[in-house]
C-alpha positions, -999 to 999 in steps of 0.1 A, spaced: -495 38 -406 -469 27 -381 -473 8 -349 -470 26 -315 -477 21 -278 -505 46 -270 -516 57 -235 -553 64 -240 -558 79 -205 -539 81 -172 -539 48 -155 -552 29 -185 -533 0 -201 -511 8 -231 -526 0 -265 -504 -12 -293 -521 2 -324 -515 19 -357 -510 57 -359 -506 81 -388 -477 106 -388 -475 138 -408 -447 146 -431 -421 167 -413 -429 204 -415 -404 233 -411 -380 226 -383 -391 190 -380 -374 156 -385 -389 121 -392 -370 92 -376 -373 55 -380 -365 40 -345 -339 13 -341 -345 10 -303 -362 27 -274 -354 23 -237 -383 17 -212 -376 43 -185 -393 46 -151 -404 81 -161 -426 65 -188 -442 45 -160 -446 77 -140 -464 93 -170 -486 62 -174 -498 62 -137 -501 99 -133 -471 106 -111 -460 130 -139 -486 147 -160 -488 150 -198 -517 156 -222 -534 123 -232 -539 103 -253 -502 101 -258 -474 81 -274 -449 75 -246 -412 68 -248 -384 93 -246 -352 74 -248 -344 63 -283 -321 62 -314 -328 56 -351 -323 68 -386 -335 100 -402 -361 94 -429 -368 130 -439 -363 165 -427 -384 197 -430 -374 231 -443 -346 248 -423 -331 216 -408 -294 215 -415 -276 196 -387 -290 162 -399 -301 147 -432 -320 117 -445 -300 86 -437 -282 100 -407 -281 80 -374 -294 101 -345 -301 99 -308 -333 115 -295 -331 143 -270 -364 146 -251 -354 180 -234 -340 203 -261 -328 236 -248 -338 269 -265 -305 286 -258 -321 320 -250 -341 317 -217 -327 327 -184 -315 292 -174 -298 287 -208 -281 320 -205 -266 308 -172 -254 275 -188 -282 255 -171 -296 240 -202 -311 211 -183 -335 236 -167 -345 253 -200 -380 268 -196 -389 258 -231 -376 222 -231 -410 206 -229 -429 232 -249 -436 207 -276 -454 182 -253 -488 196 -259 -486 196 -297 -506 171 -318 -480 145 -328 -500 119 -347 -535 105 -351 -551 71 -346 -570 53 -373 -602 69 -362 -587 104 -363 -581 108 -325 -553 134 -319 -522 120 -301 -496 139 -281 -459 130 -276 -453 119 -240 -420 137 -235 -415 154 -268 -402 125 -289 -428 96 -287 -402 69 -290 -425 40 -284 -433 38 -321 -417 24 -352 -414 60 -365 -418 95 -350 -418 131 -361 -400 155 -337 -387 191 -335 -352 194 -350 -338 202 -315 -349 167 -304 -323 149 -326 -286 148 -321 -261 131 -345 -254 96 -331 -217 92 -321 -196 71 -345 -184 37 -333 -215 31 -310 -240 5 -319 -272 23 -328 -294 0 -308 -274 5 -276 -271 43 -284 -307 46 -275 -296 44 -238 -275 75 -242 -307 96 -246 -317 93 -209 -304 66 -187 -267 72 -194 -268 109 -196 -287 110 -163 -265 85 -144 -233 100 -158 -244 135 -152 -255 127 -116 -220 116 -108 -199 139 -129 -220 171 -129 -244 172 -100 -223 153 -74 -188 161 -89 -173 129 -76 -136 131 -72 -109 104 -75 -108 83 -43 -141 94 -29 -167 69 -17 -200 67 -35 -233 50 -26 -259 45 -53 -294 37 -41 -315 20 -68 -299 -4 -94 -321 2 -124 -308 16 -157 -299 50 -143 -284 34 -112 -262 11 -133 -251 41 -154 -242 60 -122 -222 30 -109 -202 28 -141 -197 66 -140 -184 64 -104 -159 38 -115 -149 60 -145 -145 90 -121 -120 69 -100 -142 65 -69 -128 42 -42 -155 24 -23 -187 21 -45 -217 8 -26 -248 -3 -46 -281 -5 -27 -313 -22 -40 -342 -43 -27 -334 -72 -51 -306 -97 -43 -307 -107 -80 -292 -73 -90 -259 -78 -71 -242 -93 -101 -253 -65 -124 -241 -39 -98 -207 -55 -94 -202 -57 -131 -210 -20 -133 -183 -12 -107 -198 -17 -73 -173 -29 -47 -200 -37 -22 -237 -46 -23 -263 -38 3 -299 -51 4 -322 -22 12 -336 -22 47 -342 0 77 -304 -5 83 -293 8 49 -276 39 61 -259 20 89 -245 -6 65 -232 21 41 -215 38 70 -199 5 81 -185 0 46 -171 36 45 -150 37 77 -180 46 99 -183 80 83 -207 75 55 -203 80 18 -187 111 4 -215 111 -22 -249 93 -21 -269 92 -54 -306 83 -50 -322 68 -81 -356 57 -68 -376 88 -60 -392 77 -27 -392 95 6 -377 65 24 -348 61 0 -341 99 -1 -339 99 36 -317 68 36 -293 84 11 -291 115 33 -284 94 64 -258 74 45 -239 105 36 -209 116 57 -207 150 74 -199 175 48 -208 151 20 -232 154 -9 -266 138 -14 -280 139 -50 -316 130 -57 -321 117 -92 -353 97 -87 -387 113 -96 -412 110 -68 -448 120 -64 -461 150 -45 -472 127 -16 -436 117 -9 -427 140 19 -391 140 33 -385 157 66 -353 170 83 -349 187 116 -331 221 119 -303 207 142 -292 179 119 -290 203 89 -266 224 109 -247 195 125 -240 174 95 -233 202 70 -244 180 41 -255 193 8 -288 180 -6 -295 187 -43 -319 177 -70 -307 166 -104 -326 171 -137 -315 150 -167 -281 146 -150 -276 183 -151 -262 175 -186 -258 193 -218 -265 164 -243 -247 181 -272 -215 184 -251 -218 152 -232 -227 127 -260 -192 129 -276 -176 123 -241 -198 93 -234 -191 79 -269 -154 81 -262 -159 62 -230 -178 35 -250 -152 32 -277 -124 29 -251 -143 2 -232 -148 22 -201 -186 24 -205 -206 -7 -213 -240 2 -226 -252 -34 -231 -246 -41 -194 -275 -18 -186 -299 -39 -205 -315 -70 -189 -343 -75 -215 -346 -68 -252 -382 -68 -261 -406 -61 -290 -430 -31 -289 -458 -52 -273 -435 -62 -245 -437 -27 -229 -466 -35 -205 -447 -64 -191 -416 -42 -187 -438 -17 -167 -449 -46 -145 -412 -56 -139 -404 -20 -129 -432 -20 -104 -419 -52 -89 -383 -40 -88 -371 -67 -113 -344 -62 -139 -327 -30 -151 -333 -15 -185 -357 -31 -210 -349 -21 -245 -375 -22 -273 -357 -33 -304 -376 -25 -336 
């Protein structure tokens, strides 16, 4: 038995309990977790904004050490340090054939499998493939990637979602160029990664926007040149800080209709608005036909940073080793497994950035 955070049903409190894991079968890997990040997507799964089979073990951002591998697994072995990849690509579907591995149609095929059982025999599913809110997990081989050398394994957990998403939103989805102005709305773990990535890309003015005044120091450490408290005048403030034009690129990391609209309004004519935040179906954003023509802006979604984890992890690791990317700066709280419910409450209230479960 190992301890895990189990979601018994949608909207129910998490339960910290013992679970039984099977030995890894063909094409599977068993991992002892070193750390797991608490992402807003986990909260979205918990409250039903995103749907998965329940009961489930949540957690999709993690890193650890391989304990055992099943038949046919050759890219990792027992004792290897690994980063979990919650959206493995199949390599053969239409999207993968186009190089759009982040849209792989088979990426979440394993979500419905039985991952573990409780002490009374109840079947458990993995929240987003990897079930990282547990001391140990068993995952498909495609869900583990060798951890980069020279990166602390605890901090490396953040590479599995927050950093890949924030970095990819800037470098892949938005294609920020040197000297461009960037606005990042939402200073959580992903937002902080986006701010650091904008700095790495050589952006000029970098504006961070959030509802919390306490996050200004975090944002400026990450690379923000300016900080704006979110309000009805957010777009006006961003335009004021960017020569009256608006930002060349606005990255929305919240997933609410109001902030998506604010990001759009804060973007200059001809600029790019990238939506990273995951919102619910009830979050309706409206545009009129004339403004779409007049402003000539591009509005795009962004899944997992439009990243290819296998290709991007070595790049991110090099940024870490060279001191350009500070993973620990994304973390405001290091917590035990039973601290996850409090971390969920902090996210609901807009407090802090990434909480990191350290096993």
